TORDONU-564440 format. One record per residue (C-alpha): residue number from 1; x, z negated, y negated. Coordinates in Angstrom, 2 decimals, padded with zeros to 5 digits. Last residue first. Layout:
<kepas>
seq/X/Z/Y
NUM/X/Z/Y
...
</kepas>
This chain:
<kepas>
seq/X/Z/Y
508/019.90/-190.14/010.90
507/019.93/-191.06/007.36
506/023.05/-188.63/006.02
505/026.25/-191.10/004.95
504/027.63/-189.69/001.53
503/031.28/-189.49/001.84
502/033.32/-192.00/-000.27
501/036.19/-189.81/-002.44
500/039.76/-190.06/-003.86
499/041.50/-192.71/-001.82
498/040.07/-191.29/001.57
497/040.05/-193.44/004.82
496/040.80/-191.35/008.18
495/040.24/-193.33/011.04
494/043.41/-193.48/012.95
493/044.46/-191.78/016.79
492/045.68/-188.52/014.99
491/047.85/-190.41/012.41
490/046.31/-189.77/009.02
489/048.57/-189.64/006.11
488/045.84/-189.85/003.04
487/048.58/-189.22/000.23
486/046.18/-190.86/-002.23
485/046.65/-194.22/-000.38
484/050.29/-194.54/-000.71
483/051.80/-196.44/002.40
482/051.62/-194.01/005.25
481/054.87/-194.10/006.25
480/054.52/-197.25/008.09
479/051.33/-195.99/009.58
478/053.39/-193.32/011.47
477/055.86/-195.67/012.63
476/052.81/-197.77/014.31
475/051.34/-194.43/015.43
474/054.45/-193.07/017.80
473/056.45/-190.55/016.30
472/057.99/-187.17/018.29
471/059.83/-184.81/016.48
470/058.01/-181.41/014.81
469/060.91/-180.94/011.87
468/059.05/-181.90/008.82
467/056.69/-184.66/009.94
466/059.67/-186.59/011.93
465/061.95/-186.24/009.16
464/059.78/-188.71/006.72
463/062.17/-191.40/006.59
462/065.25/-189.40/006.86
461/064.39/-187.76/003.69
460/063.36/-190.84/001.73
459/067.05/-192.10/003.08
458/068.34/-188.56/001.68
457/067.02/-189.22/-001.62
456/068.02/-193.13/-001.66
455/071.79/-191.44/-001.07
454/071.02/-189.49/-003.65
453/070.25/-191.93/-006.42
452/073.42/-193.71/-005.46
451/075.33/-190.56/-005.99
450/073.42/-190.15/-009.07
449/074.55/-193.14/-010.54
448/078.38/-192.48/-009.50
447/078.16/-189.00/-010.93
446/076.47/-190.67/-014.19
445/079.22/-193.51/-014.14
444/081.92/-190.67/-014.13
443/080.20/-188.96/-017.33
442/079.83/-192.07/-019.26
441/076.55/-193.51/-019.61
440/077.09/-196.61/-022.13
439/075.48/-199.80/-021.51
438/073.41/-200.68/-024.96
437/070.23/-199.79/-023.79
436/070.98/-197.26/-021.22
435/073.32/-194.74/-022.63
434/074.45/-190.93/-022.57
433/071.24/-189.97/-021.08
432/070.74/-185.83/-022.41
431/072.15/-184.32/-019.31
430/070.04/-186.95/-016.83
429/066.88/-185.26/-019.10
428/068.34/-182.09/-018.39
427/068.50/-182.55/-014.58
426/064.82/-184.00/-014.19
425/063.42/-181.26/-016.35
424/065.00/-178.92/-013.92
423/063.36/-180.87/-010.83
422/060.17/-180.87/-013.05
421/060.21/-176.98/-013.23
420/060.78/-176.93/-009.04
419/057.84/-179.02/-008.88
418/055.92/-176.74/-011.25
417/056.19/-173.82/-008.61
416/055.79/-175.73/-005.54
415/052.62/-177.60/-006.96
414/050.46/-174.55/-004.70
413/051.72/-176.46/-001.77
412/049.46/-179.23/-002.16
411/046.22/-176.62/-001.83
410/043.53/-175.14/-003.90
409/040.26/-174.58/-003.71
408/038.87/-172.14/-005.95
407/037.26/-172.91/-009.38
406/040.34/-172.40/-011.46
405/040.58/-174.61/-014.62
404/042.81/-177.54/-013.35
403/045.53/-174.52/-012.42
402/045.74/-172.98/-015.96
401/046.33/-176.60/-017.61
400/049.50/-176.96/-014.70
399/050.81/-173.96/-015.22
398/051.03/-174.15/-018.75
397/052.41/-177.45/-018.66
396/054.95/-176.63/-016.61
395/055.93/-173.77/-018.58
394/056.01/-175.90/-021.45
393/058.35/-178.34/-020.18
392/060.50/-176.34/-018.81
391/060.74/-173.99/-022.46
390/061.03/-177.71/-024.56
389/063.74/-178.65/-022.75
388/065.68/-175.59/-022.60
387/065.01/-175.30/-026.74
386/066.33/-179.29/-026.45
385/069.80/-177.84/-024.70
384/071.46/-181.20/-025.77
383/069.26/-182.95/-027.95
382/070.24/-183.19/-031.54
381/071.55/-186.78/-032.46
380/070.85/-186.77/-036.86
379/067.56/-187.79/-035.89
378/063.38/-187.33/-036.47
377/061.32/-189.46/-035.21
376/058.07/-188.07/-034.83
375/058.99/-184.70/-034.03
374/062.38/-185.47/-032.42
373/060.60/-188.54/-030.40
372/058.01/-186.01/-029.35
371/060.72/-183.89/-027.55
370/061.97/-186.75/-025.52
369/058.98/-188.57/-024.54
368/057.95/-185.34/-023.42
367/060.86/-184.85/-021.53
366/060.68/-188.33/-020.05
365/057.58/-187.89/-018.77
364/058.05/-184.39/-016.91
363/061.76/-185.70/-015.88
362/060.39/-188.98/-014.23
361/057.69/-186.75/-012.35
360/060.33/-184.20/-011.10
359/062.32/-187.79/-009.81
358/059.24/-189.09/-008.29
357/059.10/-186.02/-006.34
356/062.62/-186.65/-005.00
355/061.52/-190.04/-004.09
354/058.24/-189.37/-002.56
353/059.84/-186.60/000.01
352/056.36/-184.98/-000.03
351/054.56/-184.56/003.34
350/053.08/-181.55/004.70
349/052.60/-182.40/008.24
348/054.14/-180.67/011.38
347/053.63/-183.43/013.59
346/054.58/-184.44/016.91
345/052.74/-187.38/018.72
344/053.84/-190.24/020.98
343/051.96/-191.18/024.20
342/055.03/-190.45/027.09
341/053.63/-186.85/027.86
340/053.80/-185.72/023.68
339/050.66/-184.70/022.42
338/050.08/-182.37/019.41
337/049.96/-181.62/016.08
336/049.99/-179.13/013.29
335/049.36/-178.37/009.84
334/048.65/-182.07/008.60
333/048.14/-181.91/005.06
332/049.39/-184.13/002.29
331/046.97/-184.96/-000.66
330/048.24/-186.06/-002.52
329/052.27/-185.69/-003.55
328/051.97/-188.11/-006.74
327/053.07/-184.95/-008.78
326/050.05/-183.07/-007.12
325/047.00/-185.68/-008.21
324/046.47/-183.68/-011.29
323/045.56/-180.40/-009.24
322/042.57/-181.52/-007.14
321/043.12/-181.70/-003.76
320/042.70/-179.08/-000.72
319/042.54/-180.14/003.11
318/038.84/-180.97/003.22
317/038.14/-181.69/006.87
316/035.61/-184.59/006.31
315/034.07/-182.35/003.53
314/033.27/-184.73/000.75
313/036.28/-183.92/-001.27
312/035.05/-180.38/-001.25
311/037.17/-177.95/-003.62
310/035.30/-174.53/-004.22
309/035.41/-171.77/-001.47
308/037.53/-168.37/-002.03
307/034.99/-165.79/-002.65
306/036.11/-164.97/-005.84
305/039.81/-164.62/-005.17
304/038.97/-161.80/-002.13
303/037.37/-159.71/-005.51
302/040.30/-160.23/-007.55
301/042.50/-159.37/-005.02
300/040.18/-156.37/-003.82
299/040.63/-155.19/-007.86
298/044.58/-155.27/-007.25
297/044.41/-152.98/-004.59
296/041.63/-150.53/-005.80
295/043.61/-150.02/-008.75
294/047.05/-149.75/-007.14
293/045.58/-147.30/-004.85
292/044.23/-145.02/-007.65
291/047.45/-145.21/-009.66
290/049.70/-144.32/-006.97
289/048.34/-141.08/-005.38
288/051.34/-139.06/-007.77
287/053.70/-141.41/-006.00
286/053.14/-140.11/-002.77
285/053.06/-142.01/000.65
284/049.55/-142.20/000.76
283/049.15/-138.66/000.78
282/047.78/-138.72/004.29
281/044.31/-136.17/003.49
280/042.47/-138.83/005.21
279/044.02/-141.76/003.44
278/043.77/-139.98/000.14
277/039.96/-139.55/000.53
276/039.28/-143.31/001.28
275/041.16/-143.98/-002.10
274/038.89/-141.58/-004.11
273/035.75/-143.16/-002.27
272/037.02/-146.19/-003.65
271/038.71/-148.63/-001.10
270/037.03/-151.94/-000.69
269/038.28/-152.56/003.20
268/038.52/-149.35/004.46
267/038.94/-150.16/008.34
266/035.11/-150.11/009.52
265/034.35/-152.07/006.45
264/036.72/-155.01/007.37
263/038.97/-154.32/010.44
262/037.73/-153.17/013.70
261/037.48/-149.18/012.87
260/041.39/-149.52/012.38
259/042.77/-146.79/010.09
258/046.16/-145.72/010.18
257/047.46/-144.65/006.81
256/049.81/-148.07/006.33
255/053.19/-147.82/005.27
254/053.27/-145.52/002.26
253/050.83/-148.06/000.40
252/053.27/-151.14/000.73
251/056.17/-149.44/000.48
250/054.49/-148.15/-002.91
249/053.49/-151.54/-003.80
248/056.96/-152.74/-003.57
247/058.69/-149.77/-004.93
246/056.27/-149.70/-008.33
245/056.36/-153.43/-008.77
244/060.41/-153.87/-008.62
243/061.17/-150.72/-010.31
242/059.06/-151.46/-012.97
241/059.92/-155.26/-013.66
240/063.59/-153.67/-013.71
239/062.29/-151.11/-016.28
238/060.76/-153.63/-018.15
237/063.19/-156.39/-018.35
236/065.67/-152.63/-019.78
235/063.37/-152.13/-022.47
234/062.73/-155.66/-023.62
233/066.02/-156.92/-023.49
232/067.51/-153.79/-025.52
231/064.85/-154.17/-027.97
230/065.58/-157.94/-028.48
229/069.61/-157.39/-028.24
228/069.25/-154.73/-031.62
227/066.67/-157.01/-033.11
226/069.15/-159.72/-033.36
225/067.31/-161.90/-034.98
224/065.78/-163.40/-033.13
223/067.45/-163.74/-029.55
222/066.34/-167.00/-028.61
221/062.60/-165.96/-029.48
220/063.24/-162.84/-027.37
219/064.24/-165.17/-024.59
218/061.04/-167.76/-024.74
217/058.85/-164.54/-025.39
216/059.94/-163.28/-021.76
215/060.00/-166.88/-020.01
214/056.62/-166.94/-020.23
213/056.03/-164.28/-017.82
212/057.34/-166.58/-015.53
211/053.75/-168.24/-015.49
210/052.51/-164.77/-013.45
209/054.07/-165.68/-010.40
208/050.78/-167.35/-009.51
207/049.79/-163.69/-008.53
206/051.95/-164.18/-005.20
205/054.87/-161.88/-003.54
204/054.98/-158.88/-006.00
203/054.94/-161.38/-009.18
202/057.89/-162.46/-007.94
201/059.67/-159.55/-007.33
200/058.66/-158.33/-010.42
199/060.06/-161.17/-012.14
198/063.24/-160.75/-010.42
197/063.64/-157.11/-011.57
196/062.95/-157.76/-015.15
195/065.93/-160.64/-015.51
194/067.86/-158.12/-013.29
193/067.44/-155.33/-016.07
192/067.97/-157.60/-018.99
191/071.01/-159.29/-017.14
190/072.90/-155.67/-016.59
189/072.06/-154.84/-020.41
188/073.17/-157.76/-021.60
187/076.22/-157.41/-019.54
186/076.73/-153.84/-021.04
185/076.12/-155.28/-024.44
184/078.89/-158.04/-024.53
183/078.03/-160.61/-026.92
182/076.76/-163.73/-024.46
181/077.15/-166.83/-026.74
180/073.59/-166.61/-027.93
179/072.51/-167.61/-024.08
178/069.24/-165.86/-023.79
177/070.43/-163.45/-021.32
176/072.41/-166.29/-019.75
175/069.93/-168.79/-019.13
174/066.79/-165.99/-018.49
173/069.26/-164.89/-015.47
172/068.76/-168.38/-014.28
171/064.76/-168.43/-014.46
170/065.08/-164.73/-012.55
169/066.32/-166.14/-009.79
168/064.72/-169.31/-009.84
167/061.23/-167.30/-009.73
166/062.42/-164.90/-007.07
165/063.57/-167.72/-004.56
164/060.21/-169.66/-005.59
163/058.41/-166.83/-004.78
162/060.10/-165.95/-001.54
161/059.48/-169.16/-000.28
160/055.92/-169.38/-001.00
159/054.94/-166.35/001.89
158/054.57/-168.01/004.76
157/056.08/-167.37/008.20
156/056.86/-170.83/008.58
155/060.40/-172.73/007.33
154/058.98/-172.81/003.68
153/056.29/-175.39/004.51
152/058.69/-177.91/006.61
151/061.29/-177.73/004.09
150/059.42/-177.76/000.76
149/057.23/-180.48/001.67
148/060.70/-182.40/003.09
147/061.99/-182.31/-000.04
146/066.13/-182.83/000.61
145/067.42/-180.05/-000.51
144/065.45/-179.77/-003.53
143/065.75/-183.16/-005.03
142/069.19/-183.10/-003.61
141/070.40/-180.59/-006.04
140/070.99/-183.36/-008.77
139/074.15/-184.45/-006.84
138/075.18/-180.93/-006.59
137/074.84/-180.36/-010.27
136/076.76/-183.59/-010.94
135/079.33/-182.73/-008.98
134/079.56/-179.28/-010.46
133/079.62/-180.68/-014.23
132/078.77/-177.83/-016.99
131/075.44/-180.03/-016.86
130/073.48/-176.65/-018.77
129/074.47/-173.96/-016.61
128/075.62/-176.35/-013.26
127/072.03/-177.11/-012.92
126/070.98/-173.76/-012.99
125/073.90/-172.46/-010.63
124/072.72/-175.28/-008.69
123/069.31/-174.32/-008.08
122/070.68/-170.81/-007.14
121/072.44/-172.53/-004.50
120/069.09/-174.28/-003.15
119/066.92/-171.33/-003.15
118/069.23/-169.67/-000.83
117/067.74/-171.83/001.79
116/064.29/-170.91/001.12
115/065.01/-167.34/001.09
114/066.45/-167.48/004.40
113/063.78/-169.71/006.35
112/061.09/-167.27/004.47
111/063.32/-164.16/005.72
110/063.54/-164.96/008.91
109/060.16/-166.64/009.87
108/058.47/-163.23/011.23
107/061.55/-162.34/013.08
106/061.91/-166.02/015.14
105/058.02/-166.83/015.36
104/058.45/-165.59/019.44
103/055.16/-164.82/021.45
102/055.96/-165.70/024.90
101/053.61/-168.64/025.05
100/050.40/-166.96/023.75
99/049.25/-166.71/020.50
98/045.49/-166.95/021.22
97/044.60/-166.01/017.26
96/045.42/-163.86/014.50
95/043.50/-163.65/010.96
94/042.94/-160.22/009.34
93/042.34/-158.41/012.88
92/042.68/-155.39/014.86
91/046.59/-155.11/014.31
90/046.79/-158.79/015.71
89/048.62/-158.14/018.92
88/050.40/-154.79/018.07
87/053.96/-155.79/017.56
86/055.18/-155.63/020.96
85/058.74/-156.10/022.97
84/058.63/-159.69/020.62
83/062.00/-160.53/019.22
82/062.98/-157.71/017.50
81/065.30/-159.66/015.45
80/065.48/-156.93/012.40
79/061.76/-155.50/012.57
78/060.41/-159.17/013.18
77/062.39/-159.97/009.83
76/061.14/-156.99/007.98
75/057.24/-157.44/008.98
74/057.97/-161.18/007.42
73/059.44/-158.99/004.37
72/056.60/-156.88/003.82
71/054.45/-160.17/003.86
70/055.78/-161.75/000.89
69/056.25/-158.43/-000.91
68/052.42/-157.12/-000.46
67/050.59/-158.84/-003.42
66/047.89/-161.32/-002.18
65/044.80/-161.20/-001.21
64/045.02/-158.44/001.02
63/044.25/-154.96/001.85
62/044.81/-153.13/005.21
61/046.40/-149.78/006.19
60/047.81/-149.75/009.91
59/051.82/-148.31/010.57
58/052.22/-150.29/013.33
57/055.01/-152.47/011.79
56/053.12/-152.81/008.20
55/049.83/-154.21/010.58
54/052.26/-156.84/012.55
53/053.09/-158.34/009.03
52/049.43/-158.56/007.84
51/048.38/-160.37/011.27
50/051.87/-162.19/010.98
49/050.39/-163.68/007.22
48/046.73/-164.68/008.56
47/047.86/-166.22/011.62
46/051.08/-167.81/009.89
45/048.80/-169.83/007.40
44/048.49/-172.95/008.86
43/050.95/-173.24/012.09
42/051.51/-171.02/015.05
41/053.71/-172.16/017.90
40/057.40/-171.82/018.81
39/058.70/-175.04/017.19
38/061.24/-174.26/015.86
37/062.29/-170.68/014.37
36/063.79/-172.63/011.80
35/066.82/-174.02/014.29
34/068.88/-174.42/011.26
33/067.78/-172.70/008.38
32/066.37/-175.01/005.65
31/067.49/-178.73/006.08
30/070.72/-177.25/008.00
29/071.82/-174.53/005.72
28/070.92/-176.79/002.70
27/073.86/-179.19/003.80
26/076.11/-176.13/004.01
25/075.30/-174.29/001.19
24/075.11/-177.28/-001.42
23/078.62/-177.70/-000.17
22/079.93/-174.73/-000.93
21/078.60/-174.55/-003.91
20/080.30/-178.01/-004.56
19/083.92/-176.14/-003.46
18/083.17/-173.28/-005.49
17/082.82/-174.81/-008.50
16/085.65/-177.16/-007.82
15/087.95/-174.54/-007.68
14/086.36/-172.31/-010.44
13/087.44/-175.49/-012.55
12/085.92/-174.16/-016.13
11/082.72/-175.65/-015.30
10/083.78/-179.21/-015.73
9/085.24/-180.89/-012.13
8/085.87/-184.31/-014.18
7/084.81/-183.84/-017.74
6/087.39/-184.12/-020.09
5/087.88/-180.58/-020.53
4/083.87/-179.96/-021.09
3/084.76/-182.58/-024.27
2/085.62/-179.34/-026.33
1/087.88/-181.14/-029.32
</kepas>
């Protein structure tokens, strides 16, 4: 007999799914999207990305370190909202400065905030795929809905939320396309196309989206030895990928033909003579010019990243951090601050929700334990969705191993992708726990335990809320929140103490 029928709110109950999905949508709306344009002040990488978005709106040719989709979405948001009467403030520079008080961020922040919000229901559907319980899936979604770091960062005019949105979308399509129970050919074709399309959109946002290519062999392995499904999957996913890749890059090329001499290399950046000739003739909108333009653009991405400085923890103003500290939320970054009239301070601080991040870390550790135990201590009892646990643990480990090999400085928000993998692993672990010692963890007990954990996650979110929403906080209250040394949370009037290094003092 199927146990799903005994589960409260099992996935077959469409009303329950609609109810809990609506709950996730509403709750995440208020954490991610509500008043997303506050504060009307620039922070972190917004000067770079807004300058790029304005070049699209003004038809200016440029090259950038990231693929174009993120900035195209910023430009599209500004085009839709039309919050600024002029969109050429920063077309003569790659880094915007002197944002005046009248400048509106509403349009530029629209799509990053929107996609960050819509990632929550996608994550809910991912959890629902393997838990088969909408109530449990909604509670598991709390780790993302109330994560202070992702909320604060992704409400800005940044490119990370589109990456995580398209990455989670690809994972959702992966779950259904690799499902052996899926027999309909037309649905297999559609899922394969959407899988490739979402992968292409992720790659066109940030280069680190390459990690999602690991889902391709993972899906093929599950389909083996059904060669018909494998061939159809490979063909349709490649078609979907190419549609996204060519459409995004060609849009980027077609929008930029105006040369601004004040920019890099008299406005040509690293364009080859062939590319310069294309720009002079105005054939950048033609697909026939695509091979030359994409070649030069990809070369520039490599060229730019080679010039990024290394991590230097001895620098007093270094905001980067080693990747092996990221699972602990280290190091936090002060994006912006200002003093209020009553002596308090407002901060936009990249600070994790420690309870959410510890859930993710626990998911990684226990997944490794479960997987190793099945190898070292074979058992008749199989893991629920053991293959999915292996896939996402492998993706988490692969990302982290690759990142630690890089020489360039990296920042805490580069952990957002593996963080979401760790959240999925945590959900898989929760689904696999049937007992704690001798205490049986039935479905209703699991709901109760997750409700308690959800309340703790929410309480932690509220505790760090001032850093997320630019709310006034005094130094004494700040210090209460800086209890873990590796975070290096430091108020403006406080002496920064590094838990990683002690800078060498030069002799006077």
